[in-house]
C-alpha positions as CSV (number, residue, x, y, z in Angstrom):
1,M,19.1,39.6,269.9
2,A,20.3,42.9,271.6
3,P,22.8,43.0,274.3
4,E,21.2,42.4,278.1
5,F,21.4,46.3,280.0
6,P,24.5,46.4,282.0
7,Y,24.3,46.1,286.0
8,L,24.7,49.3,287.3
9,D,26.2,49.4,291.1
10,E,25.4,52.4,293.4
11,H,28.2,54.9,292.2
12,A,27.7,54.5,288.5
13,V,25.6,57.0,286.5
14,F,22.7,56.9,283.8
15,R,22.2,59.8,281.9
16,F,18.1,59.3,281.0
17,P,16.2,61.8,278.7
18,P,15.7,65.2,279.8
19,A,12.8,64.7,282.3
20,E,11.1,68.2,280.6
21,E,11.2,66.0,277.9
22,A,8.5,63.3,278.8
23,V,5.8,62.3,276.8
24,L,2.3,62.7,277.9
25,P,1.4,61.5,280.6
26,G,5.0,61.8,282.0
27,I,7.1,58.7,280.1
28,V,10.5,59.4,280.2
29,A,12.2,56.4,278.6
30,A,11.2,52.3,278.5
31,G,14.3,49.7,279.3
32,G,16.7,49.1,281.1
33,N,17.0,47.5,284.8
34,L,16.1,48.1,288.5
35,S,19.7,47.9,289.3
36,P,21.4,50.4,292.1
37,G,23.2,52.8,290.2
38,M,19.7,52.8,287.2
39,L,17.6,53.9,290.4
40,L,19.5,56.3,292.3
41,S,20.2,58.1,288.9
42,A,16.6,58.1,288.0
43,Y,15.9,59.6,291.4
44,R,18.5,61.8,291.7
45,Q,17.1,63.4,288.2
46,G,13.2,63.2,289.3
47,I,12.7,60.0,287.6
48,F,10.6,56.6,288.8
49,P,9.9,53.4,287.6
50,W,6.0,52.0,287.4
51,Y,5.1,49.6,285.0
52,G,2.9,46.4,284.9
53,R,3.8,42.6,285.0
54,G,5.1,42.2,281.3
55,E,5.5,45.5,280.3
56,P,9.0,47.0,279.6
57,I,10.4,49.1,282.7
58,L,8.8,52.3,281.8
59,W,10.2,55.3,283.7
60,W,8.1,58.5,284.8
61,S,8.2,62.1,285.2
62,P,4.7,63.9,285.7
63,D,3.6,67.1,285.1
64,P,2.7,68.5,287.7
65,R,4.1,66.8,290.8
66,F,2.3,65.5,294.0
67,V,4.7,66.5,297.0
68,L,4.5,67.3,300.6
69,F,6.7,69.5,302.3
70,P,7.2,68.0,305.9
71,E,6.3,71.8,307.9
72,E,2.9,71.5,305.8
73,L,1.5,68.2,307.1
74,H,-1.9,68.0,308.6
75,V,-3.2,65.5,311.1
76,S,-6.6,64.9,311.6
77,Q,-8.6,65.2,314.7
78,S,-9.3,61.5,315.0
79,L,-6.0,60.9,313.6
80,K,-4.4,62.8,316.1
81,K,-6.9,61.0,318.9
82,R,-5.2,57.3,317.7
83,L,-2.0,58.8,317.9
84,R,-2.5,59.7,321.6
85,H,-3.6,56.5,322.6
86,E,-0.7,54.4,321.2
87,T,-2.4,51.8,318.9
88,Y,0.4,50.6,316.9
89,R,3.7,50.7,317.7
90,V,5.9,51.8,315.0
91,A,9.3,51.0,313.9
92,F,11.8,51.5,310.9
93,D,13.3,49.5,308.8
94,T,12.8,46.4,310.6
95,H,11.2,44.3,308.4
96,F,11.7,46.0,305.0
97,E,10.9,43.0,302.9
98,E,7.9,42.0,304.5
99,I,6.3,45.8,304.1
100,I,7.3,45.5,300.3
101,T,5.9,42.3,299.8
102,A,2.8,43.3,301.8
103,C,2.6,46.4,299.4
104,G,2.2,44.3,296.5
105,Q,-0.7,42.0,297.9
106,V,-3.1,44.4,299.0
107,P,-6.0,45.4,296.4
108,R,-6.1,48.6,295.2
109,P,-8.9,50.3,293.5
110,G,-9.3,50.7,290.0
111,Q,-6.4,48.4,289.4
112,D,-6.2,44.5,288.1
113,G,-3.0,44.1,289.9
114,T,0.1,45.4,291.2
115,W,3.0,46.9,289.9
116,I,4.9,45.9,292.1
117,T,7.1,42.7,290.8
118,P,9.7,40.4,292.0
119,E,11.9,42.4,289.9
120,I,10.7,45.7,291.6
121,V,11.4,43.8,295.0
122,A,14.5,42.5,294.4
123,G,15.8,46.0,293.2
124,Y,14.4,47.6,296.4
125,L,15.8,45.0,298.6
126,E,19.3,45.9,297.5
127,L,18.8,49.2,297.7
128,H,17.9,48.7,301.3
129,R,20.4,46.6,302.0
130,L,22.9,49.4,300.7
131,G,21.0,51.6,302.9
132,Y,19.1,53.8,300.5
133,A,15.3,52.3,301.2
134,H,13.8,52.5,304.0
135,S,10.8,51.0,305.8
136,A,8.0,53.0,309.0
137,E,5.9,50.2,310.2
138,S,3.1,49.8,312.7
139,Y,3.0,46.2,314.9
140,I,-0.3,45.6,317.1
141,E,1.4,42.5,320.0
142,G,4.4,41.9,317.5
143,R,2.2,41.4,314.6
144,L,3.1,43.9,311.5
145,V,0.1,44.8,310.2
146,G,0.5,48.2,308.0
147,G,3.5,50.6,306.8
148,L,5.3,51.8,303.9
149,Y,8.5,52.4,302.4
150,G,10.6,54.9,300.4
151,V,14.0,55.9,299.2
152,A,16.3,58.8,300.9
153,L,18.8,61.3,299.2
154,G,20.0,64.1,300.5
155,S,17.4,66.2,302.1
156,I,14.4,64.7,300.0
157,F,12.4,61.4,300.5
158,F,10.8,59.3,298.1
159,G,7.6,57.8,298.8
160,E,6.8,54.9,297.0
161,S,3.9,52.3,298.2
162,M,1.5,51.7,301.4
163,F,-0.2,49.6,302.8
164,S,-3.3,48.9,305.8
165,W,-4.5,45.4,307.2
166,E,-6.1,47.4,310.5
167,P,-7.7,51.2,310.5
168,D,-5.1,53.8,310.1
169,A,-2.3,51.5,310.7
170,S,0.1,52.9,307.1
171,K,-1.6,56.8,308.3
172,V,-0.4,56.1,312.0
173,A,3.2,54.8,309.8
174,F,3.1,57.8,308.3
175,V,3.0,60.2,310.6
176,R,6.1,59.1,312.2
177,L,7.5,58.9,309.6
178,V,7.3,62.4,308.7
179,E,8.3,63.2,312.7
180,L,11.5,61.6,311.7
181,L,12.1,62.8,308.4
182,K,11.9,66.6,310.4
183,S,14.1,65.5,312.6
184,Y,16.4,64.6,309.6
185,E,16.0,68.1,307.9
186,V,14.1,66.2,304.9
187,T,13.0,69.2,302.8
188,L,10.9,67.7,300.8
189,I,8.3,64.4,300.5
190,D,8.0,62.7,296.7
191,C,4.7,61.6,296.7
192,Q,4.9,60.9,293.1
193,V,1.1,61.1,291.6
194,Y,-2.1,62.6,293.2
195,T,-4.1,60.9,295.6
196,P,-6.5,62.1,297.9
197,H,-5.3,59.8,300.9
198,L,-1.8,62.2,300.9
199,E,-4.0,64.9,300.1
200,R,-5.6,65.0,302.8
201,F,-2.2,65.3,305.0
202,G,-1.4,68.3,302.7
203,A,0.1,67.2,299.8
204,R,-0.2,68.9,297.0
205,E,0.6,69.2,293.4
206,I,3.0,71.6,292.3
207,P,5.1,72.3,288.7
208,R,7.8,69.6,287.5
209,S,9.6,72.2,286.8
210,E,9.9,73.7,290.4
211,F,9.9,70.3,291.6
212,L,13.5,69.3,289.5
213,A,14.5,72.6,291.3
214,L,13.9,71.6,294.7
215,L,15.3,67.8,294.1
216,A,18.4,69.3,292.5
217,A,19.2,71.9,295.6
218,G,17.9,68.7,298.1
219,V,20.4,65.6,296.6
220,G,23.3,67.6,296.6
221,S,22.9,67.4,300.5
222,S,24.5,64.6,302.7
223,T,22.5,61.2,302.6
224,R,21.5,59.3,305.6
225,R,22.4,56.2,304.9
226,G,22.0,52.6,307.3
227,R,19.4,51.8,309.6
228,W,16.7,54.1,310.8
229,S,15.2,54.3,314.0
């Protein structure tokens, strides 16, 4: 039996194979665990975990990379109207566990199940406790109805997943999050892989080589840790 992969704390550095050597459709490595050092090392190298139940942990770096530059955010007229009416109250880092759990429960078109396994939930909860993972949340009369979560390192925000139980709830949370990220001088939002939903917000594909260059410049900045507001 192979020895268990060691737990890596937030200060540990794990060197993945170079992202440029990922095999199609973008897999860099398999195995390991979701300890803080493993996850943070992956993000700093342009890699993220994505796998299904019963599979080994797969580490990805797709080419091209789907990103949003905060200054290129596009908000539709209908969404601007909803924002003006303040249909939803938006908060940050108030109920992170509820957000990631809900993201794993919402059915996705074309997907038989969720990639947000209990192992994923536990790994990102620890990153949240350490001040690296954050959530944006939409509420109606105190009831959570939508939101998203991701990881912040330096001037980069790595978006992970979002959900809505009411119309536009996650969209409103996303716009308010981008506004907050602008105030925090975040230069790039990593959306990972193409979705038409985020394309409507202005996200676009760039070559992986360009993404890795922007990443190298961004993760060297100071990371704003702790609860956001």
